[in-house]
N, C-alpha and C positions, 0 to 999 in steps of 0.2 A: 564308687565312681561319680563323685559329686562335682567333678571338675568343670565340665561344660554341658552335661546332660540337662541341667536346669535351664539352659538357654540354647536349645538346639538350632535356633535361627540366628545366632550371633555370627555375623559375617565379617567382623573386623572393624574396630574403631578407626584404624589407620586408612581404610579404604576411602574415606571421605575427606579427611582433613590433614593427613600427614604424607601419604604416598601418592597423592593425586598427580603431582608433577614428577615424572621419573627422571633420574639423572642419566647422563650419557654413559656409554658402555665402558669408557676408560676409567671411571671412578665407581665408587660403591656407596650405598646408603648405610649409615650407622645410626641406630636408635638405642637410647638408654634412658633409664628413669632417673631424673635429677632429684626429685623428691616425690612425696606422695601425690602431689597435684600437677606435676609438670614432667613432660617428656622432652628430651633433646633429640632433634632430628637433624642429622649431619650428612653433608656430602663430603667424602674423604677422597683425596687424590694420592695419598701415600699410606703406607702401613702405620697403624697405631698400636701401641702395646695393649694387650688384652686387658680390658676392664680398667684402663687408665683414663678416667673421666677428665682429668685436667689436661692431659696431652691431647685428647680428642677435641676439647674446646679450643685449643691453640692451633692444632694442625689442620683441623677440618672447618668447613663452613657450616656452622650450626645455628639453629634457631630453636627457641623454646615454644612448645605447643602445650596449651592447657589441656590437661587430661581429665576427662569427665568419666569417672568410674561408673560401671553398670549401665553404660549407654549402649543400646543396641543399634546397629546400622544395617543397611540392606545393600551395600555396594561392595562388589568384589574388587580385589586388588590384583593387578598384573605387574610384576616388577622383575628386574634382573637380579643383581647381587645385593643381598641384604644381610647385614650383621645386626644382631640384637644382643645387648648385654642386659641381663635381667637379674632381679633380686628375689622374685617370688613367682609362683605359678599363676597366681590370680591375675597379675598385670600381664604376664606373657599370654595368657589365654585371651584376655580382652583385646590385646593388640593384634594377635595373629590367627586366632581360631577361624577356620574356614576361609582364609584368604588364599589367593593364588600367588605362589612364590616359586620361582624356578631354582634359584641358587641361594641357600640360606645357611648362615652360621649363627649358632646360639651359644652364648657363654654365660655360665652361672658365676656371678661376681661376689657371692658371699658363701661362707662355710656353713652350709645347712643341708640337712637330709630332705630330699623331696619324696613325696608319696607317689604311688602308682596312679597316675592320672593321664589323660590322653589329650594331645593337641592334634587337631586335624588340619592338614595343609593340602591344598589342591595343586596339582601340576608340579609337585616338587621333583626336581631332577637330581640335584646335588645337595647333600647335607654335610655340614661340619658341626661338631659339638665339642665344647671344651668345658668339662667339669671344673669346679674350683680347685686350683692347685694341681691339676692333672694335665697331661699332654692332650693336644687336639686329636680328635679322630674324625675321619671322613668316610662318606658313603655315597656311591653313585646309585641312584634308584633306577634311572633309565636315561637314554640319550635321545637326541632329536630324531635319529633314524628309527627309533622304536615307536614313534608317534604315527599312527596310521589315520588317513583321512580319505574319504571317498573322492574328494577333490584336492589333489596334492598341490594345485596351483593357488588354492584359496587360503590366504593367511587367516581369515576369520574362521574358516572351518578348522584349521589346525589349532587355533587358539581355543575353540570350543572343546576340542578333544581333551585339553588339560583338565576340564571339569570332571572328567571321568577317570582320572588318575588321582586317587586320594591316599595320602600317607597319614598314618596315625602314629605319633611319636609318644612313647611312654616316658614321662618326665623322670621316672626313677632311675633312668640310665645315667643321669647326672650325678648319681651317688658314687660313680667311678668304680663299681664292683666288677665290671665285665667289659669285653670288647663290644663295639657297636655292631649290631647285626640287624638283618631285615628278612622278612618273609612276605612274598606277594601271592595274592589269590586273584585269579582272573575270572571273568564272566560272573561277577556278583550282580545279580539283577536288582536286589533290594538290600541295602545295608540294614535297614530297620528290621527286615525279616530274617536275613541270613546271618547278620552279625549284631544281634539286638543289644549287646552290652557296650557297643561303641556309639559315641555321639554321631549324629548325622544331621544333614540339612536338606530340606526339600528344594530341588531345583526346578520344580514345576513340570509342565507337560513336555518340555524339551527332552526329558530323560525317559519318556515312556517306552521307546524302542531301543534303549541303549543299556549297556551293562558297565559296571565299574571294574577297574583294576585297583584292588585295595592292598596297600603295603603296610605291614606292621613293623615298626622300627623300635628296637629294644636293646 
């Protein structure tokens, strides 16, 4: 499990320089790797063929972001609908590991076998995955009504609760050998102690009296 455990405090390169300005609810954000040093960040207002980089550049409003590999950040991301086309797990991990994303689609755009490694997403409500050359699969992890807060009128309190819903996605599911499945464990007081083989991030003292809902997606 060398995927992210070597950098447990990696909170997402996109949190600082790509997803800082969120798009409106009627469109969605599309991100794909243009080459080894550049990422395309697009706002799309209509559907784009899966992994069609040229069509995305024409139909969407895109800009190129310089991608600094192995850079660690400390800013969490909160976004709506996000689609990521990826070529390898290394880039995917640096882009998304330990970010907060509610609605996520991941598409593998090359014909390659992926190892069993784990991507951690906080607050994930809906997931769609599309392995290379295979149909899209989707999964609902939980709905807005499932999120409990001591102060239901407080938006900030509800947003903080997303920090305690953590989904771990096994990247080998993109090999297309099985249907998308998930399993959730509630009242996990310490990921490091209760699930030591999974990557984790310290959220500081704010979590001292809270427990996690951990969802394994495979």
